[in-house]
N, C-alpha and C positions, 0 to 999 in steps of 0.2 A: 600745273596740270589740272584739268577739269575733273570733277568728281566722277563723271561717267567713264572717263579714260582710266582713272585709278581703279574703278570697279572691274573694268575689262582686263586690265593687267593682273589684278588680284585673282580673277577667275583662271586666267592662263597659268599663273604661278601655282595656284592651289592644285589644279587638276593635273598639270604636268608632273608636279611633285608627287601627288598621291598615286598616280598610275605607275610610276617608276620606283616608288619607295622600297618595296620588298626586294626588288632585283638590285637596286643600288646598295642596300644593306648587304646583300649577298656579295656583290662585287667589292665593297669596302672591306668586309670581314675576310674574304679570301685573298684580297689584294695585299692586306697587311703582312701575312707571313710570306707571300711571294716576293715582297721587297727584300727579304732576307733568305730567299730560297737556298742560295749556295751555302750560307752559314748554317742553316738548319740541316741541310743534307750532310754537311761535314760533322755536325754534332751527333746526328743519328747514325753515322757510318755509311751513308749512301753516296758519298763523294769519293771516287777513286783517287788515290794519291800516287804521283809518279815516283819512280825510284831515283836515288841520288846518283848522278853521273856528271861530276864536275869536269867541264871542258871536253866531254866526249862528243863525237860526231852523231848527228841525228840519223835515225833509220830512214831509209828511202821510202817514198810513197808506195812503191811496188811491194816492199817488204811488209808494210802495214796492211795493204790489201790482201796479200797472201795469208797473213796471220788472221785477218778477219774471216776469210773464207774457210780457213782451217778450223776456226772456233765455231763455225755455223755451217756444217756440211749440207750440201743440197740447196743452198740459197745463193743469191747473186748479190753483187755489190750495187748499192745505190749512190752513196755519197761517202766522201772522206772529208772531215772538217778539222781545221786548225784554229783553236780558240786563242785569241790574242791575250786574254787574261790568264790562260793556263798553258804556257808554252811547253810544259813538260808532258802534255797529254795530246794525243791524236784520237779523234772519235771516228768510228766507222759505222755506217748504216747498212744493214743487209735486210733483204726481204725475199719473199717467194718469187717475185718477178720484178723487173726494173720499174714497172709502173704500179707496183703493189700498193695496197691501201696503207696510208701512213700509220694507222693504228696497229698494223701487223708488222711494222718494221722493228728490228732489233738493233739497239744502239749500244755499242761497247766502247770502252776507253782502252787505249793501248799506250804503253810508254813510248815517248817520242824518240828515245835513243835505242832501246833494246827491242821495240815492237812487241814487248811482252803484254799479254792480256792482263789488264788491271781490274776489270769488272764491268758490270752493266751500268748504263747511264739512264736517267729518267725513270727510276723505280722508287718505290717507297711512298709514304703518305703525301709528299708534296706533289706527286703526279695527280692524285685525286683532287687536291686543292686547285691545281692548274686547270684541270678539265672543267671543274665547276666554274672557275673564273672566266674561261674562254668560250665554252659552248654548252655548259650544263649537261654534258654527255649527250647532246642532241645534234652533233655534227654542224654542218654549215647552217642549217635552219636555226640552231641555237645561237650561233655567232651573230647572224643577222638580227635575231630577236633582241639579243643583248645590245647590239648596235643601235637598234631603235630606242631602247631604254636609255642608252647613253645620249642620244639626240634629245630625248625629252628632258634629261637632266640638264643639258646645255641650255635648253629653252627656259627651264625653271631658274637657272642661274641668272640668265639675262633679265628675265622678268623680275627676279628678286632685286637685282641692281636697280632697275627702273623704279621699283616700289620703295627702295630704301630711303630716298630723300623725302617723299611725301609723309612717311610714317615717322621719320626721325628729325625732321627739320627744326622742331622746337626743342630738341635735346642736344646737349653737348655730346661730342663723339665719345663713345665707350661708356656712356651713362647707364648704370644699372639701378633701376628704381627699387631699392631694397624694401621700402615701406609699402610698396604696392602689393597687389595680390600675386599669388604664385604664377598665374598665367601671364601677367604683365612682366614679372621678373624673367620668366623663360622666353618671352618675346624679345626682351632686351638682349639676353644672351644669344638667342637665335640670330638676331640682326648683327650683333657684334662679331660673333665667330664667322657668320656667313660672309660679311664684308672683308674680314681679314684673310679668309681662305679663298676668295672668289677667283683670283687669277690662277692659283694652283688647280682648283677644282675644274675650271673651264679647260685648262690645258690637258689635264688627265682625262677628263670626260671626252674631249674631242679626239685626242690621240687614241683612246679606247675605241671610239667609233671607227676611226680609220683602220685600226688593226683588225676589226671584224670583216673588213672588205678585202683582206689580204688574198684570199683564194680567187676572188673575182678579178682583182687587179692582175694576178699572175696569169689567169686565163686570157685576159685582154692582151697582155704582153705577148703571150704565146701565139695568139691569133693574128697579131699585127707585126710587131718588131721581130719576134723570133721567126715567124713564117717568112718574112722578107729575107732574113739572114740565111735561112736554110733552103730557099727556093732553088738554087742551083742543084741541089741534091734530090729534087722531087722525082719520084719514080725509081730511084736507085734502091737496091736491096740493102738491108742493114749490114754492117761489116761482118765478114766471116770470122775474123779474129780481131781482137782489140790490140791497139798499139801499146807499147810499154808505158806504164803510168809515169815512170821517171822521165821518159822523153816528153810526154805530154806536159808535165809540170815545168820542165826546163823551157820548152817552147812558149808556154803561157807567160812565164816570167820575162822572157825576152820581148814578148809582144806588148807587155805593160811595164816598162822600166820604172823603177822607183816604187813598185807595188808588190805586195805579197799575196799568196793565195789564202782566201778565207775558207772556201770549200770547193770541192770539185764534184760535179754531177756526172755520172756514167751515162752512156747512151741509152735512150729509152725511158729515162726517168722524167718526172714532171717538169724539171727545170731545164730541159734541153730537148733535142730531137732524137730519133732512133739512130741517127748517123754520127752524132757528135758527142764528144766530151765537152762539158762547159766548165771552165775554170772561172770562178767569181773572185776577182781581185779587189783588194782593199788598200787604202792609203795608210800612212803612219801617224796621223794626227787624231785627236779625239773625235773630230767630225768626219774626216775622210775615211777613218777606219770603219765607219758605218755605211758609207756610200760605195756600193759594190759596182764593179764594172765587169760584165761577162766577156770572156774570150772563148769563142767556139773553135774546137779543134777536130779535125777529121778523126773519126773513131778508129780507122784502120791504119792510116799513115801517121797520125799525130800532128799533121801540118795545120797551121793556123788557117781557119776558113773565114772568120769575120770577128770583129770586135766593135761594139758600139756602147755608148753610155746608156744607162737605163733611163726611161722616160721620167718626167717630173713626178708623176703620181706614185711610181715605185720608189723614187728617192724620198718622197714624203713619208711613205710607209716605213722605210728603213730607219729614218730619223725618229719617227713616232714610237717605234717599238721599245727602244731602250728608255726614251723619255717617259713613257707611260709608267715604268717601274722604277724610275730614279736611278738608272744604271749608268750614269755618266761620271759621277764624281766620287766614287768609292763610298766608304762607310759614313762620312759626315752627311752626304746628300741622302743616303738611305735613311738615316735617322730623321732628317727633316721630312722626307716623304712619309715615313711612318707616323710622325707627329701630326702632320696635316691630314693624313688618312683618319686618324682617331678623331680629330676635330670635325671632319666631315661627317663621321658617324654621329657625333653629337648634334650637328646641324640637322641631319635627316631625322634623327629620333625626336629632337625638340619640335621640328615642324609637324611630325605626326601627332605629338602630344598637344600642340596648339590647336590643330584641327579638331581632335577629339574633344578637347576642353570647350572649344567654341560650339560644337554640336550639342554637348551636354547643357551648356548655358542657354542655347536657343530652345532646346527641348523643355528645359525647366521653365523658361519664360512663357512658352506656349501652354504648358500645363497650368501655370498660375493664372494666365489669362482665361483659360477655359473654365477653371474652378470659380473665378469671379463671375463668369456669365451664367453658370449653372447654379440654380438655387439649391441649398442644402435642405433635404426633406426634414420636416419637423418630427 
C-alpha cells in the first residue's frame, strides 16, 4: 500500500472514531447491562413470576384481554403477546387510544393459566438504560442519530482493518512491545484487541444501525404491503363491535399451520389497519421463532382476510434485534457478548488515549522547535 493511501485511510479511521467515540462509549456502557436485562430485573424484583399450575389449561386470550381492561379502566387494548421464553406469562398492552403514543402504553403481565394480574412490565432502572441505549430520550431523531454513529463505527472498523497490516507487518501476531514507551504498548494492545473483536464489533454495530430504522421500515411496510392487503376494505367504517378474541386466535392458527402466535395487534394499532386484527405468527426453531408472518383477520367477523410473508428488510430487522443483544444462545452467549463489549470499551478508550498522546507529542515537538528558533534574551 502506498504511503499516501495509508495516510488517507488513517485520516478516515481517526475522524470516524473520534466523532463517534462519546456515543459509542454510551452505547457500550448501556449495552452491557442490557445483555442481562432479564436477570437484572429478576434480581431487583421487577420481573413478574407466574404462579405454579402443573398441567392446568391455559387461560383463553379473551379472558386475558378482559383482565387487562379491568386492570386499566377507560383504556383500550393494543396488543397481547406470548413470550416464547416465558410460557407462563402473557403480556397485555393498553393505551388511551388504539394508535396511542408508545411511551403512554401500559404493559402488564398476566398469569397464562389463571389470567391473574402479576404486575407491570418494563419498569425500573433498566427502562432508563434501554431508553439511553436506543434513542437517548430523543425519540426517532435520537434513534437515527445513534444509527449514524453506528455507521461511523462500522467505517472506523473497516478502516482499522485496512490499516492493521501496514502498521503490524513487521511484528508477529499478538506482539506487545513491553520495553517500548507507554504509547507504543497501548498501540499494540489497541491493535490486538481490535483485530480479535473485529467480527463481533462489526456485527453488533451494523445490527444496531438496522435497529434504528425499525420505525421507518414499519412505515414502509404499512404504506406498501399492508396497504395492498387491506385495499378491499377501503372506505368501509371501522367495525362496530370486535369479534371474539378466542375465535380470532383459533382462525389465525388454522391459517398458519405449524406456527404459534407471537402477538396479536388490535384494530387501529400501528401494526395493522382500523378494520383488522393482525396475528403475527412464529415458527418453532431458533431462527423461525424470530421470523414473523402476519395474518390479517376481519375485526368484526374474525374471518381471515389475507396473509403474506414479511418483506426481506423486515425479516432482516427481526433477525438483527436479538443478535444485537446476544439473545440467541442463553447465558453462555450472553457472557461472551458481555466480555466482547468490555473489550470494545478498551479499544475505544485506548484509541482516544492514543490520539491525545499523539497530539501532546506533536505539541511538545512544535514547542521545542519554536524555542530553538527564538533566541533567549540575555
